[in-house]
Backbone as CSV, one residue per row, in Angstrom:
resi,resn,N_x,N_y,N_z,CA_x,CA_y,CA_z,C_x,C_y,C_z
1,MET,58.124,-76.623,-57.351,58.638,-76.552,-56.110,57.855,-75.942,-55.094
2,PRO,57.996,-76.101,-53.980,56.745,-75.906,-52.602,57.474,-74.252,-52.707
3,LEU,56.406,-73.774,-52.510,56.572,-72.271,-52.461,55.992,-72.099,-50.805
4,SER,56.694,-71.230,-49.863,56.377,-70.649,-48.438,55.372,-70.209,-48.568
5,VAL,54.667,-70.103,-47.596,53.408,-69.355,-47.226,53.713,-67.949,-46.653
6,ARG,53.324,-66.848,-46.928,53.482,-65.677,-46.407,52.791,-65.760,-44.781
7,PRO,53.541,-65.198,-44.007,53.291,-65.141,-42.755,51.942,-64.284,-42.444
8,PRO,50.770,-64.175,-42.006,49.885,-63.260,-41.657,50.447,-61.856,-41.431
9,ILE,50.021,-60.817,-41.827,50.377,-59.374,-40.894,49.460,-58.998,-40.273
10,ASN,49.862,-58.806,-38.885,49.173,-58.503,-37.728,49.409,-57.316,-37.369
11,THR,48.212,-56.164,-37.402,48.499,-55.121,-37.548,47.980,-54.554,-36.245
12,LEU,48.653,-53.923,-35.221,48.182,-53.014,-33.784,46.779,-52.721,-33.878
13,PRO,45.884,-52.814,-32.874,44.368,-52.122,-33.288,45.203,-50.541,-32.330
14,SER,44.311,-49.574,-32.924,44.970,-48.468,-33.133,43.903,-47.401,-32.276
15,TYR,44.057,-46.832,-31.322,43.068,-46.033,-30.666,43.509,-44.473,-30.568
16,SER,42.617,-43.506,-30.754,42.552,-42.488,-30.651,42.701,-41.894,-28.961
17,LEU,43.789,-41.253,-28.544,43.534,-40.968,-27.024,42.513,-40.299,-26.336
18,THR,41.591,-39.170,-27.390,40.633,-38.604,-26.804,39.560,-39.274,-27.793
19,GLY,39.403,-39.258,-28.654,38.237,-39.798,-29.695,37.704,-41.091,-28.853
20,ASP,38.829,-41.956,-28.744,38.398,-43.297,-28.359,38.520,-43.866,-26.812
21,LEU,39.808,-43.427,-26.455,39.969,-43.881,-24.847,39.194,-42.960,-23.927
22,LEU,39.391,-41.651,-24.176,38.509,-40.765,-23.377,37.248,-40.501,-23.557
23,GLY,36.749,-40.588,-24.569,35.634,-41.088,-25.096,34.851,-42.232,-24.297
24,PHE,35.614,-43.549,-24.278,34.876,-44.342,-23.970,34.853,-44.415,-21.938
25,LEU,36.013,-43.897,-21.638,35.898,-43.540,-20.167,34.664,-42.852,-19.878
26,ARG,34.669,-41.736,-20.634,33.669,-40.545,-20.138,31.645,-41.271,-19.861
27,CYS,32.166,-41.967,-21.329,30.530,-42.381,-21.618,30.523,-43.719,-22.175
28,GLY,30.371,-45.067,-21.754,30.947,-45.912,-22.659,29.863,-46.374,-23.647
29,LEU,28.609,-45.986,-23.237,27.567,-46.289,-24.158,27.209,-45.062,-25.095
30,GLN,27.804,-43.872,-24.989,27.749,-42.517,-26.173,28.764,-42.959,-26.885
31,TYR,30.189,-43.703,-26.758,30.949,-44.226,-27.353,30.756,-45.105,-28.223
32,ARG,29.825,-46.085,-27.693,29.475,-46.959,-28.715,27.965,-46.513,-29.637
33,TYR,27.790,-45.444,-29.235,26.672,-45.228,-30.303,27.515,-44.091,-31.198
34,SER,28.532,-43.379,-30.896,29.192,-42.284,-31.924,30.000,-43.056,-32.801
35,ARG,30.995,-43.567,-32.182,32.069,-44.263,-32.762,32.296,-45.372,-33.371
36,VAL,31.321,-46.533,-32.685,31.441,-47.862,-33.153,29.901,-47.557,-34.341
37,GLY,28.737,-47.206,-33.642,27.798,-46.893,-34.720,27.679,-45.959,-35.437
38,ASN,28.626,-45.123,-35.519,28.611,-44.123,-36.614,27.439,-43.158,-36.376
39,LEU,26.574,-43.209,-35.009,25.599,-42.223,-35.420,25.876,-40.780,-35.045
40,PRO,25.267,-39.600,-35.420,25.810,-38.118,-35.654,26.086,-37.885,-33.967
41,PRO,26.647,-36.675,-33.580,26.975,-36.580,-31.848,25.719,-35.694,-31.540
42,SER,25.364,-36.058,-30.484,24.010,-35.564,-29.780,23.998,-34.517,-29.607
43,HIS,25.305,-33.770,-29.439,25.631,-32.312,-29.017,26.643,-31.390,-29.987
44,PRO,26.078,-31.522,-31.387,27.267,-30.864,-32.389,27.482,-29.467,-32.129
45,VAL,26.892,-28.487,-31.306,27.439,-27.331,-30.836,28.922,-27.604,-30.035
46,GLN,28.779,-28.619,-28.998,29.987,-29.035,-28.591,31.309,-29.236,-29.688
47,LEU,30.860,-30.188,-30.053,31.810,-30.524,-31.342,32.312,-29.090,-31.962
48,TRP,31.751,-28.124,-32.457,31.780,-27.091,-33.321,32.983,-26.305,-32.209
49,PHE,32.102,-26.055,-30.954,33.038,-25.013,-29.652,34.571,-25.512,-29.713
50,GLY,34.636,-27.010,-29.405,36.204,-27.106,-29.206,36.907,-27.260,-30.162
51,GLN,36.777,-27.489,-31.443,37.119,-27.209,-32.316,37.731,-25.924,-33.133
52,PHE,36.472,-25.141,-32.809,36.450,-23.818,-33.309,37.356,-23.124,-32.131
53,ILE,37.904,-23.017,-31.260,38.623,-22.467,-30.156,39.834,-22.773,-30.292
54,HIS,40.020,-24.053,-30.419,41.508,-24.824,-30.503,42.002,-24.172,-31.851
55,ALA,41.175,-24.258,-33.274,41.735,-23.789,-34.458,41.961,-22.336,-34.351
56,VAL,41.249,-21.284,-33.591,41.580,-19.950,-33.626,42.833,-20.252,-33.006
57,LEU,43.264,-20.329,-31.663,44.439,-20.317,-31.290,45.522,-21.002,-31.998
58,GLU,45.556,-21.714,-32.054,46.655,-22.453,-33.206,46.940,-21.746,-34.468
59,GLU,45.740,-21.184,-34.878,46.059,-20.052,-36.366,46.636,-18.745,-35.924
60,SER,46.334,-18.191,-34.623,46.491,-17.377,-34.092,48.392,-17.363,-33.747
61,TYR,48.849,-18.365,-33.112,50.169,-18.698,-32.943,51.203,-18.637,-33.727
62,ARG,50.499,-19.211,-35.249,50.971,-19.362,-36.639,51.458,-18.040,-37.288
63,GLN,50.451,-17.327,-37.073,50.913,-15.834,-37.709,51.992,-15.205,-36.724
64,VAL,51.773,-15.513,-35.085,52.596,-14.720,-34.475,54.262,-15.446,-34.804
65,LYS,54.423,-16.979,-35.012,55.666,-17.386,-35.183,55.767,-17.082,-36.578
66,GLU,55.257,-16.938,-37.334,55.729,-16.730,-39.249,56.237,-14.724,-38.869
67,ALA,55.842,-14.401,-37.923,56.372,-12.957,-37.777,55.495,-12.123,-38.782
68,LYS,54.156,-12.598,-38.687,53.034,-11.733,-39.666,52.251,-10.696,-38.976
69,CYS,52.415,-10.761,-37.499,52.076,-9.783,-36.835,52.514,-10.045,-35.394
70,GLU,52.400,-8.602,-34.365,52.764,-8.364,-33.131,51.992,-9.436,-32.234
71,MET,52.536,-9.917,-31.025,51.987,-10.525,-30.015,50.505,-10.192,-29.823
72,PRO,49.663,-10.862,-29.648,48.407,-9.968,-28.828,48.681,-9.200,-27.376
73,PRO,47.450,-8.310,-27.143,45.906,-8.273,-27.568,45.995,-7.656,-29.250
74,TRP,45.640,-8.080,-29.921,44.555,-7.691,-31.327,43.193,-7.082,-31.230
75,PRO,43.243,-6.022,-32.195,42.012,-5.542,-32.598,40.711,-6.454,-32.855
76,GLN,39.684,-6.182,-32.772,38.573,-7.086,-32.783,38.244,-7.520,-34.409
77,ASP,38.375,-6.417,-35.467,38.486,-6.708,-36.544,39.627,-7.788,-37.154
78,LYS,40.957,-7.551,-36.462,41.640,-8.732,-37.124,41.271,-10.019,-36.425
79,LEU,40.734,-10.153,-35.453,40.188,-11.572,-34.664,39.056,-11.956,-35.453
80,ASP,38.494,-11.256,-35.700,37.057,-11.487,-36.699,37.663,-12.405,-38.056
81,GLY,38.592,-11.695,-38.603,39.183,-12.230,-39.512,39.426,-13.720,-39.554
82,ILE,40.351,-13.737,-38.424,40.912,-15.254,-38.447,39.750,-16.011,-38.079
83,MET,38.491,-15.655,-37.209,37.736,-16.677,-36.745,36.685,-16.669,-37.820
84,ASP,36.415,-15.925,-39.089,35.529,-16.121,-40.136,36.316,-17.288,-40.839
85,ARG,37.699,-17.287,-40.798,38.364,-17.960,-41.631,38.350,-19.607,-41.008
86,ILE,38.460,-19.865,-39.885,38.324,-21.168,-39.437,36.890,-21.515,-39.111
87,ASP,35.715,-20.514,-39.149,34.461,-21.125,-39.284,34.089,-21.446,-40.764
88,ARG,34.436,-21.122,-41.834,34.461,-21.445,-43.281,35.357,-22.727,-43.422
89,ARG,36.421,-23.064,-42.421,37.128,-24.832,-42.947,36.185,-25.611,-41.982
90,LEU,35.658,-25.018,-40.748,35.191,-26.011,-40.414,33.790,-26.622,-40.983
91,ALA,32.806,-25.267,-41.690,31.892,-25.847,-42.499,32.045,-26.610,-43.575
92,ALA,33.240,-26.448,-44.118,33.747,-27.576,-45.253,33.486,-28.838,-44.748
93,ARG,33.693,-29.063,-43.475,34.149,-30.653,-43.021,32.551,-30.476,-42.456
94,ASN,31.297,-29.938,-42.434,30.093,-29.932,-42.263,29.981,-30.051,-40.602
95,ILE,30.900,-29.031,-40.133,30.965,-29.015,-38.385,30.295,-27.442,-38.295
96,ARG,29.288,-27.452,-38.018,28.567,-26.212,-38.082,28.014,-25.842,-36.447
97,CYS,27.818,-24.521,-36.066,27.043,-24.352,-34.683,25.832,-24.298,-34.759
98,TRP,25.187,-23.898,-35.733,23.571,-23.835,-35.763,22.777,-23.222,-34.845
99,ASP,23.517,-22.194,-33.899,22.687,-21.472,-32.875,23.758,-20.129,-32.740
100,ASP,22.745,-19.073,-32.992,23.666,-18.231,-33.485,23.884,-17.224,-31.676
101,ALA,23.235,-17.813,-30.828,23.635,-17.456,-29.488,25.137,-18.276,-29.036
102,SER,25.150,-19.216,-29.539,26.291,-20.211,-29.301,27.667,-19.975,-29.888
103,GLU,27.321,-19.425,-31.222,28.035,-19.172,-32.145,28.893,-17.661,-31.255
104,HIS,27.996,-16.669,-30.723,28.551,-16.004,-30.204,29.119,-16.094,-29.059
105,LEU,28.928,-16.749,-28.371,29.841,-17.033,-27.065,31.059,-17.601,-27.326
106,GLY,31.081,-18.672,-28.502,32.089,-19.068,-28.917,33.062,-18.317,-29.375
107,ARG,32.810,-17.098,-30.239,33.858,-16.040,-30.655,34.124,-14.978,-29.349
108,ARG,33.234,-14.878,-28.327,33.709,-13.669,-27.485,34.855,-14.852,-26.656
109,ARG,34.633,-15.824,-26.562,35.608,-17.125,-25.706,37.148,-17.370,-26.395
110,ALA,37.046,-17.574,-28.187,38.051,-17.236,-28.683,38.780,-15.917,-28.742
111,THR,38.030,-14.957,-28.590,38.905,-13.564,-28.496,39.442,-13.686,-27.168
112,ALA,39.070,-13.824,-25.910,39.475,-13.587,-24.937,40.808,-14.573,-24.895
113,ALA,40.727,-15.928,-25.009,41.607,-16.954,-25.253,43.116,-16.206,-25.925
114,VAL,42.619,-15.785,-26.908,43.982,-15.078,-27.773,44.515,-14.038,-27.141
115,ASN,43.466,-12.873,-26.838,44.006,-11.572,-26.242,44.569,-11.644,-24.559
116,GLU,43.866,-12.677,-23.956,44.362,-12.622,-22.585,45.121,-13.759,-22.573
117,LEU,45.334,-15.134,-22.740,45.973,-16.204,-22.562,47.354,-16.354,-23.519
118,GLY,46.888,-15.789,-25.050,48.324,-15.551,-25.958,49.249,-14.871,-25.612
119,PRO,48.994,-13.770,-24.978,50.465,-13.360,-24.675,51.610,-13.877,-23.313
120,LEU,50.673,-14.673,-22.709,51.141,-15.144,-21.686,51.889,-16.926,-22.104
121,LEU,50.788,-17.595,-23.319,51.491,-18.877,-23.735,52.449,-18.574,-25.008
122,PHE,52.073,-17.763,-25.920,52.953,-17.870,-27.211,54.347,-17.871,-27.108
123,PRO,54.660,-16.892,-26.086,56.395,-16.689,-26.011,56.793,-18.150,-25.439
124,LEU,56.029,-19.230,-24.886,56.801,-20.173,-24.076,56.421,-21.389,-24.834
125,ILE,55.686,-21.233,-26.545,55.318,-22.656,-27.045,56.658,-22.514,-27.887
126,ASN,57.036,-24.382,-27.833,57.859,-24.531,-28.443,57.253,-25.404,-30.043
127,GLN,56.344,-26.207,-29.721,55.527,-26.721,-30.678,54.109,-26.769,-30.412
128,ALA,53.285,-26.879,-31.439,51.811,-26.757,-31.197,51.442,-27.938,-32.374
129,GLU,50.292,-28.279,-31.724,49.800,-29.692,-32.096,50.626,-30.665,-32.589
130,VAL,51.125,-31.217,-31.287,52.121,-32.450,-31.702,51.533,-33.764,-31.591
131,ARG,51.889,-34.436,-32.627,51.456,-35.744,-32.853,52.583,-36.881,-31.755
132,VAL,51.785,-37.707,-30.885,52.681,-38.838,-30.553,51.912,-39.790,-30.483
133,ARG,52.584,-41.086,-30.546,52.085,-42.385,-30.439,52.821,-43.343,-29.922
134,GLY,52.393,-44.170,-29.531,53.106,-45.467,-28.733,52.304,-46.479,-28.496
135,ALA,52.769,-47.621,-27.784,52.300,-49.172,-27.822,52.149,-49.658,-26.413
136,ARG,51.203,-50.197,-26.246,51.061,-50.798,-24.557,50.584,-52.115,-24.629
137,LYS,50.611,-52.444,-23.535,50.353,-54.360,-23.661,48.755,-54.130,-23.370
138,LEU,48.001,-54.879,-23.865,46.652,-54.980,-23.935,46.450,-55.344,-22.459
139,PRO,45.406,-55.203,-21.589,44.972,-55.398,-20.195,45.242,-56.705,-20.182
140,ALA,45.307,-57.334,-19.147,45.042,-58.905,-18.422,43.602,-59.417,-18.974
141,GLY,43.905,-60.551,-19.943,42.685,-61.161,-20.053,42.087,-60.641,-21.270
142,LEU,42.398,-59.645,-21.839,41.814,-59.125,-23.168,42.950,-59.807,-24.260
143,GLU,43.954,-60.382,-24.092,44.974,-61.038,-24.986,44.389,-62.169,-25.866
144,GLY,43.937,-62.136,-27.074,43.325,-62.941,-28.078,41.855,-62.768,-28.060
145,VAL,41.215,-61.775,-27.268,39.947,-61.234,-27.854,39.730,-59.885,-28.486
146,VAL,40.515,-59.348,-28.606,40.625,-58.186,-29.680,41.021,-58.691,-30.809
147,ALA,42.181,-59.313,-31.097,42.296,-60.069,-32.270,43.442,-60.891,-31.777
148,ARG,43.307,-62.569,-32.637,44.278,-63.379,-32.340,45.694,-62.852,-32.495
149,ASP,46.577,-63.440,-31.281,47.809,-63.261,-31.556,48.465,-61.617,-31.474
150,ILE,47.626,-60.858,-31.005,47.961,-59.521,-30.732,48.074,-59.114,-29.160
151,GLU,49.151,-58.873,-28.693,49.476,-58.736,-27.378,49.129,-57.450,-26.925
152,ARG,49.373,-56.432,-27.880,49.411,-54.904,-27.544,48.827,-53.885,-28.452
153,TYR,48.358,-52.838,-27.813,47.310,-51.579,-28.588,48.121,-50.429,-28.955
154,GLU,48.082,-49.270,-29.943,48.430,-48.534,-30.085,47.831,-47.237,-29.746
155,MET,48.110,-46.321,-29.145,47.836,-45.009,-29.015,48.275,-43.908,-29.664
156,LEU,47.394,-43.159,-30.376,47.394,-42.102,-31.107,46.769,-40.488,-30.473
157,GLY,47.678,-39.226,-30.307,47.353,-38.564,-29.479,47.528,-37.089,-30.207
158,VAL,47.094,-36.146,-29.930,47.523,-34.956,-30.597,47.700,-33.913,-29.071
159,ILE,48.889,-33.323,-29.053,49.024,-32.556,-27.782,48.767,-30.882,-28.383
160,ASP,48.219,-30.024,-27.797,47.906,-28.876,-28.300,48.849,-27.911,-28.243
161,VAL,49.946,-28.061,-27.297,51.241,-27.068,-26.891,52.114,-27.927,-26.139
162,VAL,53.430,-27.909,-26.369,54.471,-28.372,-25.722,55.245,-26.958,-25.784
163,THR,55.477,-26.643,-24.435,56.287,-25.600,-24.198,57.708,-26.006,-23.339
164,GLN,58.863,-25.517,-24.331,60.269,-25.610,-24.105,60.645,-24.597,-23.277
165,VAL,61.292,-24.666,-21.961,61.299,-23.392,-20.943,62.876,-23.515,-20.387
166,GLU,63.537,-22.695,-20.902,65.019,-22.194,-20.032,64.198,-21.216,-18.703
167,LEU,64.455,-21.823,-17.717,63.892,-21.276,-16.286,64.729,-19.913,-15.940
168,PHE,66.152,-19.692,-16.408,66.482,-18.913,-16.267,66.842,-17.589,-17.583
169,ASN,66.130,-18.113,-18.437,65.918,-16.977,-19.926,65.169,-15.589,-19.081
170,PRO,65.991,-14.661,-19.571,65.598,-13.209,-19.455,64.099,-12.760,-20.062
171,LYS,63.823,-13.662,-20.952,62.813,-12.931,-21.680,61.426,-14.022,-21.249
172,PHE,61.602,-14.811,-20.061,60.634,-15.595,-19.706,59.965,-14.752,-18.125
173,ARG,61.114,-13.892,-18.204,60.852,-13.180,-16.378,59.557,-12.330,-16.424
174,GLY,58.824,-12.508,-15.587,57.622,-12.205,-15.406,56.487,-12.361,-16.079
175,ASN,56.562,-13.684,-16.770,55.810,-14.594,-17.360,54.936,-15.335,-15.964
176,LYS,53.580,-14.624,-15.725,52.351,-15.249,-14.990,52.334,-16.495,-14.947
177,LEU,52.244,-17.055,-16.242,51.768,-18.687,-16.358,52.748,-19.431,-16.089
178,LEU,54.139,-18.941,-16.191,55.229,-20.111,-15.880,55.681,-19.748,-14.377
179,GLU,55.358,-18.949,-13.815,55.535,-18.632,-12.084,54.523,-19.433,-11.487
180,LEU,53.379,-19.651,-12.113,52.118,-20.509,-11.741,52.809,-21.832,-11.646
181,VAL,53.199,-22.283,-12.991,53.693,-23.598,-12.761,54.853,-23.725,-12.049
182,VAL,55.920,-22.984,-11.748,56.953,-23.402,-11.005,56.560,-23.164,-9.463
183,GLU,55.493,-22.457,-9.086,54.873,-22.441,-7.682,54.480,-23.513,-7.293
184,GLU,53.664,-24.622,-8.188,53.271,-25.863,-7.826,54.051,-26.663,-7.982
185,LEU,55.430,-26.783,-8.218,56.274,-27.952,-8.570,56.811,-27.806,-7.235
186,PRO,56.518,-29.592,-6.652,57.142,-29.983,-5.384,58.691,-29.573,-4.862
187,SER,59.400,-29.435,-6.115,61.218,-29.139,-5.800,61.725,-28.481,-6.912
188,THR,62.825,-28.064,-6.821,63.458,-27.353,-7.476,63.655,-27.721,-8.937
189,PRO,63.074,-27.210,-10.166,62.948,-27.498,-11.396,64.094,-27.550,-12.228
190,PRO,64.709,-28.137,-13.278,66.062,-28.056,-13.668,66.222,-26.703,-14.745
191,GLN,66.950,-26.522,-15.054,67.102,-25.343,-16.243,66.570,-25.495,-17.110
192,GLU,66.135,-26.249,-17.891,65.557,-26.539,-19.418,64.336,-27.646,-18.789
193,PHE,63.061,-27.541,-19.147,62.075,-28.857,-19.304,61.067,-28.074,-20.093
194,GLU,60.119,-29.305,-20.323,59.093,-28.935,-20.880,57.878,-29.131,-20.075
195,VAL,56.753,-28.330,-20.620,55.019,-28.555,-19.794,54.322,-28.622,-21.022
196,ILE,53.534,-29.990,-20.332,52.679,-29.727,-21.770,51.124,-29.029,-21.402
197,VAL,50.849,-28.228,-22.457,49.075,-27.513,-22.190,48.133,-28.178,-22.656
198,ASP,47.025,-28.779,-22.577,45.795,-29.145,-22.951,44.788,-28.216,-22.720
199,TYR,43.759,-27.897,-23.843,42.734,-26.946,-23.801,41.733,-27.919,-23.934
200,LYS,41.209,-27.191,-22.748,39.202,-27.724,-22.493,38.522,-26.677,-22.845
201,GLY,37.512,-27.109,-23.966,36.326,-26.257,-24.314,35.279,-26.690,-23.383
202,MET,35.691,-26.591,-21.762,34.592,-26.570,-20.916,34.529,-26.027,-19.684
203,LYS,33.830,-25.729,-18.860,34.380,-25.446,-17.093,34.951,-26.461,-16.698
204,ARG,35.919,-26.103,-15.663,36.385,-27.623,-14.671,35.533,-28.353,-13.934
205,PRO,35.552,-29.347,-13.915,35.006,-30.361,-13.116,34.641,-29.998,-11.794
206,ASP,33.652,-30.678,-11.241,33.078,-29.644,-10.212,34.501,-30.504,-9.062
207,GLN,34.568,-30.473,-7.950,35.106,-30.794,-6.833,34.745,-31.863,-6.187
208,SER,33.118,-31.968,-6.370,32.597,-33.065,-5.649,33.000,-34.505,-5.981
209,GLU,32.180,-35.275,-5.350,32.389,-36.894,-5.868,32.124,-37.030,-7.261
210,ALA,30.949,-36.002,-7.622,30.310,-35.980,-9.237,31.452,-35.921,-10.015
211,GLY,31.893,-34.686,-9.869,33.196,-34.405,-10.893,34.580,-35.244,-10.481
212,ALA,35.279,-36.129,-9.568,36.181,-36.365,-9.285,36.443,-37.406,-10.429
213,GLY,35.606,-38.096,-10.972,35.941,-39.285,-12.170,36.871,-38.115,-13.096
214,LEU,36.025,-37.007,-13.517,36.595,-36.664,-14.650,37.947,-35.768,-14.440
215,TRP,37.995,-35.367,-13.284,39.780,-34.996,-12.582,40.450,-36.303,-13.131
216,GLU,40.019,-37.483,-12.613,41.084,-38.694,-13.058,41.319,-38.940,-14.174
217,ILE,39.971,-38.738,-14.912,40.640,-39.100,-16.158,41.288,-38.190,-16.923
218,TYR,41.342,-36.687,-16.830,42.077,-36.087,-17.473,43.141,-35.943,-16.842
219,GLU,43.834,-36.269,-15.490,44.808,-36.513,-14.878,45.408,-37.718,-15.797
220,TRP,44.900,-38.617,-15.966,44.970,-39.681,-16.637,45.866,-39.372,-18.214
221,GLN,45.030,-38.719,-18.941,45.617,-38.193,-20.133,46.585,-37.563,-20.138
222,ILE,46.907,-36.196,-19.198,48.096,-35.466,-19.052,49.505,-36.718,-18.922
223,HIS,49.299,-37.458,-17.814,50.344,-38.484,-17.970,50.629,-39.335,-18.913
224,THR,49.310,-39.738,-19.604,49.779,-40.201,-20.769,50.453,-39.319,-21.847
225,TYR,50.079,-38.436,-21.770,50.789,-37.273,-22.613,52.309,-37.118,-22.661
226,ALA,52.812,-37.237,-21.307,54.043,-36.904,-21.097,54.289,-38.163,-21.439
227,HIS,54.015,-39.340,-21.118,54.732,-40.701,-21.581,55.405,-40.758,-22.718
228,LEU,53.688,-40.399,-23.738,54.404,-40.618,-25.002,55.589,-39.451,-25.783
229,ARG,55.270,-38.512,-25.054,56.219,-37.163,-25.436,57.669,-37.427,-24.794
230,SER,57.838,-38.355,-23.925,59.219,-38.578,-23.325,59.697,-39.485,-24.115
231,LEU,59.072,-40.427,-25.089,59.361,-41.115,-26.268,60.089,-40.101,-27.504
232,LEU,59.920,-39.107,-27.440,60.402,-38.204,-28.434,61.774,-37.052,-27.997
233,THR,61.847,-36.712,-27.031,62.519,-36.104,-26.310,63.113,-36.413,-25.254
234,THR,64.082,-35.819,-24.779,65.496,-36.135,-23.846,65.002,-35.090,-22.758
235,LYS,64.339,-33.851,-23.334,64.109,-33.155,-21.720,63.100,-33.434,-20.892
236,PRO,63.236,-33.312,-19.621,62.115,-33.519,-18.539,60.696,-33.097,-18.612
237,ILE,59.979,-33.778,-18.408,58.516,-33.104,-18.559,57.772,-32.972,-17.096
238,ILE,57.989,-31.871,-16.728,57.649,-31.571,-15.486,56.326,-31.272,-14.819
239,ALA,55.607,-30.850,-15.877,54.131,-30.317,-15.686,53.298,-30.252,-16.756
240,GLY,52.173,-30.695,-16.330,51.213,-30.769,-17.463,49.746,-29.506,-16.906
241,VAL,49.396,-28.677,-17.714,48.652,-27.603,-17.566,47.213,-27.949,-18.190
242,LEU,46.189,-27.982,-17.489,44.946,-27.956,-18.454,44.254,-26.711,-18.302
243,VAL,43.807,-25.927,-19.447,43.277,-24.634,-19.515,41.817,-25.089,-19.756
244,TYR,40.885,-24.448,-18.841,39.280,-24.360,-19.206,39.151,-23.361,-19.862
245,LEU,38.929,-23.110,-21.168,38.474,-22.191,-21.928,36.997,-21.018,-21.457
246,ASN,36.123,-22.267,-20.893,35.221,-21.560,-20.916,34.961,-20.805,-19.697
247,GLU,36.130,-20.629,-18.896,36.277,-19.752,-17.874,36.508,-18.420,-18.143
248,LEU,37.076,-18.418,-19.039,37.411,-16.665,-20.084,36.212,-16.141,-20.213
249,VAL,35.131,-16.670,-20.395,33.643,-15.949,-20.752,32.911,-16.455,-20.234
250,PRO,32.393,-16.811,-18.721,31.677,-17.542,-18.180,30.257,-17.330,-18.418
251,THR,29.294,-18.196,-18.401,27.856,-17.789,-18.588,26.991,-17.804,-17.450
252,LYS,25.846,-17.454,-16.949,25.063,-17.589,-15.782,25.087,-18.740,-15.171
253,THR,25.003,-19.881,-16.199,24.925,-20.994,-15.634,26.236,-21.372,-14.723
254,ASP,27.398,-20.926,-15.535,28.594,-21.344,-14.947,28.684,-20.750,-13.591
255,PHE,28.382,-19.425,-13.693,28.030,-18.879,-12.227,27.292,-19.326,-11.192
256,PHE,26.311,-19.832,-11.671,25.380,-20.568,-10.427,26.063,-21.960,-10.088
257,ALA,26.649,-22.589,-10.777,27.777,-23.825,-10.585,28.520,-23.745,-9.725
258,LEU,29.297,-22.215,-9.928,30.377,-22.176,-9.163,30.154,-21.671,-7.893
259,ARG,28.872,-20.770,-7.701,28.347,-20.356,-6.042,27.850,-21.756,-5.526
260,ARG,26.965,-22.745,-6.224,26.905,-23.621,-5.736,27.968,-24.705,-5.178
261,ALA,29.139,-24.763,-5.722,30.352,-25.429,-5.469,30.850,-24.741,-4.115
262,LEU,30.816,-23.333,-3.951,31.625,-22.809,-2.957,30.428,-22.938,-1.767
263,LYS,29.266,-22.999,-1.567,28.744,-23.348,-0.801,28.764,-24.837,-0.348
264,ARG,28.968,-25.800,-1.150,29.254,-27.080,-0.692,30.867,-27.175,0.047
265,THR,31.788,-26.343,-0.389,32.589,-26.497,0.093,33.031,-25.611,1.380
266,VAL,32.398,-24.464,1.588,32.097,-23.938,3.088,31.192,-24.859,4.014
267,THR,30.286,-25.349,3.385,29.675,-26.378,4.346,30.825,-27.355,4.734
268,GLN,31.180,-28.378,3.786,31.954,-29.042,4.322,33.240,-28.546,5.178
269,THR,33.831,-27.370,5.071,34.400,-26.872,6.107,34.369,-26.770,7.403
270,LEU,33.119,-25.935,7.430,32.224,-26.050,8.955,31.956,-27.210,9.398
271,LEU,31.526,-28.294,8.642,31.150,-29.412,9.294,32.749,-30.191,9.899
272,GLU,34.034,-30.119,9.056,34.904,-30.730,9.823,35.846,-29.786,10.854
273,SER,35.566,-28.739,10.965,35.794,-27.983,12.295,35.096,-28.293,13.198
274,VAL,33.575,-28.484,13.123,32.698,-28.936,14.157,33.485,-30.361,14.969
275,THR,33.424,-31.417,14.006,34.022,-32.629,14.167,35.084,-32.649,14.591
């Protein structure tokens, strides 16, 4: 008797929002070498930096959530214990700093992130490390190029923090972080809403034309996170917050870059006033 042939299984091509899409947008050549060619990263310290501070913040929040300890600020010996534990986890995955000065700076920034940002952010957190996914149509002209009969691709992402805010809840009264978010909103926000928070282990991009591309990329990232998150919740997502953790403990290089940016801003303002 004739047997029917099972139709081919078409799986959507899947891409990480940060590792694939953002990596390609920032530098297509580096993405090709590291992600496609599987070459080791050219700056392993940056890889350690970002994952280390993210993991320290996540572990600190978990301890507060499970009522193992009070809200930060915490003494240095307690933070050292958390950071040592995170460092061992990363080392088990062969993610190491390899530079004592950079490791010391990373620990200082992680300490500042927990003790200065934690008291403002931790009370607002509803979920941490939120996994989101969704599918979009392939750009025009790519149908049949990525794979035959594939018209869509899948995006995967991990949101650092999703905050769920009840605006008139008395426990949020006086929270400076929430006040800054509400001040920037164009209209009166709803009584309950969500805000997406994403940590960046870097200084904020320059406001000049050279840094404009990064601002556009990270704005696109936040909007994409908001879209994917909206598929999982009924609450409105009214804002996205980028936290540039390097600014908590800036280096001399960061200060020099800030001074140059200020000079450019002042010069541009004077030129505009003259013309």
